[in-house]
C-alpha positions in Angstrom: -2.8 -78.4 10.7 -1.4 -81.9 11.6 -3.8 -84.2 10.4 -2.6 -87.4 12.2 -2.0 -85.2 15.3 -4.7 -86.9 17.9 -4.4 -87.8 22.0 -3.9 -90.8 22.4 -4.8 -93.5 26.1 -3.4 -96.0 28.1 -7.6 -96.6 29.2 -9.6 -98.4 27.4 -12.5 -96.7 25.0 -15.3 -97.8 27.9 -13.2 -97.3 30.8 -12.6 -93.3 29.4 -16.1 -93.6 29.5 -16.7 -93.7 32.9 -14.1 -92.0 34.4 -12.7 -89.5 32.4 -13.2 -85.8 34.1 -12.8 -82.1 33.3 -11.8 -81.7 36.8 -12.5 -82.3 40.9 -15.9 -81.8 41.6 -16.8 -79.6 43.7 -17.6 -81.1 47.2 -16.0 -83.8 46.2 -19.4 -85.2 44.9 -18.9 -88.2 42.7 -21.3 -87.6 40.2 -20.9 -83.6 38.7 -24.3 -81.3 39.6 -26.1 -79.4 37.0 -24.8 -75.8 36.6 -28.5 -74.9 35.6 -27.7 -70.8 36.1 -27.6 -68.8 33.4 -24.6 -66.8 34.6 -21.7 -66.8 37.3 -20.0 -64.0 39.3 -16.5 -63.7 39.4 -14.3 -62.3 43.2 -13.0 -59.2 42.1 -12.9 -56.7 39.2 -9.9 -57.6 37.3 -11.0 -61.4 37.5 -14.3 -60.6 35.3 -12.5 -57.9 33.1 -10.3 -60.7 32.6 -12.8 -63.7 32.1 -14.3 -61.2 28.8 -10.9 -60.8 27.6 -11.0 -64.8 26.6 -14.6 -66.2 27.4 -13.5 -69.9 26.2 -11.1 -70.1 29.8 -13.5 -68.9 32.7 -17.2 -69.4 33.4 -19.0 -66.4 33.4 -22.2 -66.8 30.8 -24.1 -70.2 30.2 -23.7 -68.9 26.7 -20.3 -68.7 26.9 -19.2 -71.9 29.0 -20.5 -73.8 31.7 -18.7 -76.6 33.9 -21.7 -79.4 32.4 -20.7 -78.4 29.0 -16.7 -78.7 30.1 -17.4 -82.4 31.3 -19.2 -84.4 28.5 -16.6 -81.7 26.1 -13.8 -83.7 27.5 -15.4 -86.9 27.6 -16.0 -87.3 23.7 -13.1 -85.7 23.2 -11.3 -88.7 25.0 -13.4 -91.0 22.9 -12.4 -89.5 19.8 -8.8 -89.8 20.1 -9.2 -85.4 19.6 -7.6 -82.5 21.6 -10.9 -81.0 22.0 -14.8 -80.6 21.8 -17.4 -78.8 21.6 -20.9 -79.1 22.3 -24.3 -77.5 20.7 -27.4 -77.8 21.0 -27.8 -80.4 18.0 -26.3 -82.3 15.0 -28.2 -80.4 13.1 -26.3 -77.1 15.2 -23.2 -78.4 15.2 -23.5 -79.1 11.0 -24.8 -76.1 10.2 -22.0 -73.8 12.6 -19.1 -75.9 11.9 -19.5 -75.3 7.6 -20.6 -71.5 8.3 -17.8 -71.3 10.3 -15.1 -73.2 7.8 -16.8 -72.2 4.1 -17.6 -68.7 5.0 -16.7 -66.0 1.8 -18.2 -67.9 -0.9 -16.4 -71.1 -0.4 -17.0 -74.2 -2.1 -18.0 -78.1 0.2 -17.7 -81.5 -1.1 -19.4 -83.4 0.1 -21.3 -87.4 0.0 -24.2 -87.6 -2.4 -26.4 -89.5 0.0 -26.9 -88.0 3.4 -29.8 -87.1 6.7 -31.9 -85.1 4.7 -31.6 -82.6 7.5 -27.9 -82.5 6.4 -29.0 -82.6 2.6 -31.6 -80.1 2.9 -29.1 -78.0 5.3 -26.6 -78.1 2.3 -29.4 -78.1 -1.0 -31.9 -75.0 0.6 -30.3 -72.9 3.0 -27.0 -72.1 2.8 -26.7 -72.4 -1.1 -28.9 -68.8 0.3 -25.7 -67.6 2.0 -23.5 -67.9 -0.6 -21.2 -71.8 -0.1 -21.6 -74.0 -2.4 -22.0 -77.5 -2.4 -21.2 -80.2 -4.9 -23.0 -83.3 -4.2 -20.4 -86.4 -5.2 -20.3 -90.5 -4.8 -17.6 -90.7 -1.9 -17.2 -93.7 -2.7 -14.7 -93.6 -4.5 -11.8 -91.7 -3.7 -11.3 -90.5 -7.7 -15.0 -88.9 -7.5 -13.7 -86.6 -5.0 -9.9 -85.4 -6.3 -12.2 -84.5 -9.5 -14.9 -82.3 -7.8 -12.2 -80.2 -6.6 -11.8 -76.4 -6.8 -9.9 -74.1 -6.4 -12.2 -72.0 -3.7 -13.0 -75.5 -1.7 -12.2 -75.4 1.8 -14.1 -78.6 3.2 -14.6 -82.2 2.2 -17.9 -83.4 4.2 -18.3 -86.4 4.7 -20.7 -89.2 6.2 -19.5 -92.5 6.7 -20.9 -95.3 6.7 -24.2 -92.8 4.9 -27.5 -92.0 6.1 -29.4 -94.2 5.5 -27.7 -96.4 2.5 -25.1 -97.6 5.0 -22.4 -96.0 2.1 -18.6 -96.0 2.6 -16.1 -93.6 2.1 -12.4 -94.1 3.1 -11.4 -91.2 5.3 -7.8 -91.8 5.0 -7.4 -92.1 1.1 -9.3 -89.0 0.9 -7.6 -86.8 3.6 -4.4 -87.6 1.8 -6.1 -86.1 -1.1 -7.8 -83.3 1.1 -4.1 -82.4 2.6 -3.0 -81.7 -0.9 -5.5 -79.6 -1.5 -5.3 -77.9 2.2 -8.7 -78.6 2.1 -10.5 -79.4 5.4 -12.1 -83.1 6.4 -15.3 -83.5 8.3 -17.2 -86.3 9.2 -19.9 -87.1 10.6 -19.1 -90.2 12.9 -23.1 -90.4 14.2 -23.3 -93.5 12.6 -20.1 -95.7 13.6 -19.2 -93.5 17.5 -15.9 -93.8 18.4 -16.5 -97.4 19.4 -16.3 -98.4 16.5 -14.3 -95.4 13.6 -12.2 -92.6 14.9 -11.7 -90.5 11.8 -9.0 -88.2 13.7 -6.8 -91.4 13.7 -7.7 -91.7 9.7 -6.8 -87.9 8.7 -9.8 -86.2 9.1 -9.1 -82.6 11.4 -12.8 -82.8 12.7 -15.1 -85.1 13.9 -18.9 -84.4 14.6 -21.6 -86.0 16.2 -25.4 -86.1 16.8 -24.9 -87.1 20.6 -28.6 -87.4 21.1 -27.9 -90.8 18.5 -25.0 -93.5 20.1 -23.4 -91.5 22.7 -26.5 -90.5 24.9 -28.6 -93.9 23.7 -31.6 -93.4 26.2 -33.9 -91.4 23.7 -33.8 -88.0 26.5 -31.6 -84.8 25.1 -31.1 -83.6 21.6 -27.5 -82.6 21.7 -24.0 -81.9 19.0 -20.3 -82.0 19.3 -17.9 -81.1 17.4 -14.4 -82.6 18.0 -10.5 -81.9 16.8 -7.6 -79.9 17.0 -8.5 -77.2 20.4 -6.8 -73.9 17.9 -9.2 -74.5 15.5 -12.2 -74.9 18.1 -11.3 -72.6 21.2 -8.4 -70.2 19.4 -9.6 -67.1 20.3 -12.1 -64.8 18.5 -11.3 -66.8 14.8 -12.2 -70.1 16.5 -15.7 -72.7 16.3 -16.0 -71.9 20.3 -16.7 -68.2 19.5 -19.0 -68.6 16.4 -21.1 -71.0 18.9 -21.3 -68.1 21.6 -22.5 -65.9 19.3 -25.0 -68.1 17.1 -25.9 -69.1 20.6 -26.2 -72.5 19.8 -25.1 -73.7 22.8 -26.3 -76.7 24.9 -28.7 -76.5 27.9 -26.6 -77.8 31.0 -29.5 -80.6 31.7 -28.6 -82.3 28.9 -25.0 -82.5 29.3 -25.4 -84.2 32.5 -28.0 -86.3 31.0 -25.4 -87.3 27.8 -22.4 -88.0 30.6 -25.0 -90.7 32.0 -25.8 -91.9 28.8 -21.9 -92.1 28.0 -21.2 -94.3 31.1 -23.1 -97.4 30.1 -21.4 -96.3 26.1 -19.0 -99.0 26.1 -21.4 -102.3 26.9 -24.4 -101.0 24.9 -22.3 -100.3 21.4 -21.2 -104.0 21.8 -24.8 -105.3 22.4 -25.2 -103.4 19.4 -22.2 -104.6 17.1 -23.4 -107.6 18.2 -27.6 -107.4 18.1 -27.3 -106.1 14.8 -24.6 -108.6 12.6 -27.3 -111.3 13.6 -30.4 -109.1 11.6 -28.5 -108.7 9.5 -27.6 -112.1 9.0 -31.3 -113.3 9.6 -32.5 -110.6 6.8 -30.4 -112.3 4.2 -31.8 -115.5 4.7 -35.2 -114.3 4.2 -36.9 -114.5 1.3 -38.8 -110.8 1.6 -35.9 -108.5 1.1 -34.2 -107.7 -1.9 -31.4 -106.3 -0.5 -29.8 -106.0 3.3 -27.2 -103.2 3.1 -24.3 -103.9 6.4 -20.6 -103.4 6.1 -20.2 -106.6 8.1 -21.6 -108.6 5.5 -19.8 -110.2 3.2 -22.7 -109.2 0.5 -21.7 -105.4 1.2 -19.7 -103.9 -1.7 -17.6 -101.9 0.8 -17.1 -105.0 2.9 -13.0 -105.0 2.9 -13.0 -101.6 3.6 -15.4 -101.2 6.6 -13.2 -104.6 7.6 -10.1 -102.0 7.6 -11.6 -98.4 8.6 -14.2 -100.2 11.0 -12.4 -101.4 13.8 -12.5 -101.1 18.0 -10.0 -99.8 19.9 -8.6 -102.9 20.6 -8.5 -103.7 15.9 -11.5 -105.5 16.3 -13.7 -105.2 13.3 -16.9 -103.3 14.7 -20.1 -102.8 11.8 -22.2 -100.4 14.1 -26.1 -101.1 15.2 -27.5 -99.8 12.0 -29.3 -102.1 9.4 -30.5 -101.4 6.5 -32.6 -103.4 3.7 -34.8 -103.1 1.1 -38.6 -105.2 0.3 -39.5 -106.5 -3.0 -43.0 -104.8 -3.7 -41.9 -101.6 -3.0 -43.5 -98.8 -1.0 -46.7 -101.2 -0.5 -44.6 -103.7 1.0 -42.5 -101.5 3.4 -46.3 -100.1 4.4 -47.4 -103.4 5.6 -44.5 -104.6 7.0 -44.6 -101.5 9.1 -47.8 -101.5 9.5 -47.7 -104.5 12.1 -45.3 -102.8 14.8 -48.1 -100.4 14.7 -50.3 -102.9 15.9 -49.1 -105.3 17.9 -46.8 -105.7 21.0 -43.2 -106.3 19.6 -39.9 -105.0 20.3 -39.1 -102.9 17.8 -41.2 -99.3 17.4 -41.5 -97.1 14.4 -40.0 -93.8 14.8 -36.9 -91.7 13.5 -33.4 -91.0 15.2 -31.5 -94.1 16.5 -29.0 -94.7 18.5 -30.7 -95.8 21.5 -31.6 -98.6 23.7 -34.4 -99.8 22.4 -34.5 -101.4 18.7 -36.0 -98.6 15.7 -37.9 -99.3 12.4 -38.4 -96.1 10.1 -38.7 -96.1 6.0 -36.2 -93.5 4.7 -38.8 -92.0 2.1 -41.9 -91.3 3.5 -39.6 -90.0 7.0 -36.1 -88.5 7.3 -36.0 -88.4 4.1 -39.2 -87.2 2.9 -38.3 -83.3 1.7 -36.2 -85.0 -1.1 -38.2 -85.9 -4.1 -38.6 -88.8 -5.6 -36.5 -88.3 -8.8 -33.5 -87.9 -6.6 -33.8 -90.0 -3.4 -34.3 -92.8 -6.0 -30.3 -91.6 -7.3 -29.7 -91.1 -3.9 -30.3 -95.0 -3.6 -32.8 -94.8 -1.2 -35.6 -97.3 -2.7 -39.5 -97.1 -1.9 -38.3 -100.2 -0.4 -36.0 -99.4 2.0 -36.0 -99.6 5.7 -33.7 -98.9 8.1 -33.5 -100.7 11.5 -31.7 -99.3 14.6 -30.7 -102.5 16.5 -31.0 -102.2 20.0 -29.5 -103.7 22.9 -33.1 -106.1 23.7 -32.9 -109.8 24.2 -31.3 -111.3 20.5 -34.6 -114.2 20.6 -37.3 -111.3 20.9 -35.0 -109.3 18.1 -35.5 -111.7 15.8 -39.0 -113.1 16.6 -40.5 -109.4 16.2 -38.7 -109.1 12.5 -40.0 -113.1 12.0 -43.5 -111.9 12.5 -43.2 -108.9 10.5 -42.6 -110.0 7.7 -45.0 -113.2 7.8 -47.5 -111.0 8.0 -46.3 -109.1 4.6 -47.6 -112.1 2.6 -45.2 -112.1 0.0 
């Protein structure tokens, strides 16, 4: 497999997010209609028979394919500079199906030590029951990945920046290690988004997204995507497309419509996320209440140099994303008092899980997204009791600043 094969485009990413189409819309419609149908008809018996031979090339049944799928898939593939894309019912469905497809027959997977809580539980408690073996590795050092390789290693799964610690993995160097061993590299790019990081151009084989997050941006759907080479995604019966079809974890036409609508503002949203997050990270670094601030755009981040090299916009400028993580002095008690402020007062910050929305969201990993991980294991992964994760929104910066300033003042540290 040629790991350096990816698509280049003349138009910039913000323009492509608006204008890329899978084909001419019916009746000249400017916006693709919602194909809210379970099945499609063919004009002849021959067409029907041919469609069933390879249902990745025709519309027969929405569990197989749908014009709304194709539209958003074409657009996301373009943003990631990939050959093709498949959409799924959720980001977790995309991860689960991909790993089962690639690591079947009792294979071994190397994965980032600190992962999103759902992914962690999938790799720790669910997929091992199907015979898939996982090694959780500190992928900040590529040498750790090299040492973890076994004869049956089929996949290296990276989450970079990691959720919630924002630790980075060197995609290019790890992909070079994988290439020598004929191992596939899969990168969850949900945190960075293709605006700031395009793993396929760095040597990865597949990119996974929770479309729910930055690609959609509006918090009104659950959806996932996988981007990569067409042969791997749609190459007949032994392809990810066929696994999606048979397992039934497909997206909904309405959600695809909403995702495409969200993508139309992708470029301008990402500019604002990047700007506001860097401002918040700098603001928090100067506050006495904080123990540590984690943001790839800060010189204090231990992997800042890698971020400057790897997290780049298509214009070649660093783009560090909208996620800011910080640890409060006072641990669990301080974190709870801090979060209580947002529950009891009108602010520009909402206490909810998820990320990548237009509004600023804050959550406490130890009691929310990563609560299923035993405390001892959480601490090993860097998820302390005082750690807070912020998904910075596109509100006016002064309002975000005032909200955090008042909340910090309220905890009396």
